[in-house]
C-alpha positions as CSV (number, residue, x, y, z in Angstrom):
1,M,0.0,0.0,0.0
2,D,1.4,3.2,-0.9
3,K,1.9,5.9,1.7
4,D,-0.4,8.4,-0.3
5,R,-3.3,6.1,0.2
6,I,-2.6,6.2,4.1
7,A,-1.9,9.7,4.3
8,G,-4.9,10.5,2.0
9,A,-7.2,8.1,4.4
10,G,-6.0,10.1,7.4
11,K,-7.1,13.2,5.6
12,Q,-10.5,12.2,4.9
13,A,-10.8,11.1,8.7
14,K,-9.5,14.3,9.8
15,G,-11.9,16.1,7.3
16,S,-14.9,14.2,8.5
17,V,-14.3,15.1,12.1
18,K,-13.9,18.8,11.5
19,E,-17.1,18.8,9.4
20,G,-18.9,17.1,12.1
21,V,-17.5,19.4,14.8
22,G,-18.2,22.3,12.4
23,K,-22.0,21.3,12.1
24,M,-22.4,20.5,15.8
25,T,-20.9,24.0,16.8
26,G,-22.3,26.0,13.9
27,D,-19.1,27.1,12.8
28,T,-19.4,27.1,9.0
29,S,-15.7,27.8,8.4
30,M,-14.8,24.6,10.1
31,Q,-17.2,22.6,8.1
32,V,-15.7,24.4,4.7
33,E,-12.3,23.1,6.0
34,G,-13.5,19.9,6.9
35,K,-15.1,19.5,3.5
36,A,-11.8,20.7,2.0
37,D,-9.5,18.2,3.7
38,K,-12.1,15.2,2.6
39,A,-11.3,16.4,-1.0
40,E,-7.9,16.5,-0.6
41,G,-7.5,13.3,1.0
42,K,-9.7,11.7,-1.6
43,V,-7.3,13.1,-4.3
44,Q,-4.0,11.8,-2.5
45,N,-5.9,8.3,-1.8
46,A,-6.5,8.0,-5.7
47,V,-2.9,9.2,-6.5
48,G,-1.8,6.5,-4.0
49,G,-4.3,3.9,-5.6
50,A,-2.6,4.7,-8.8
51,K,1.3,4.4,-7.9
52,D,-0.1,0.9,-6.4
53,K,-1.7,-0.3,-9.8
54,A,1.5,1.0,-12.0
55,R,3.5,-1.1,-9.3
56,E,1.3,-4.4,-9.9
57,A,1.5,-3.6,-13.7
58,S,5.5,-3.6,-13.4
59,D,5.8,-6.8,-11.7
């Protein structure tokens, strides 16, 4: 598993927590930050997945 996949999953989790806390407290800026973190994590996870597939194809 590529390190980007692990880091991406972590960012997605962090974003979900931020978004949830923002919703509970009514802090829209925290909600937006959480959504941005989740999106960034999804992209990073996808990059890691592509790297994994490239490695598997070369084996």
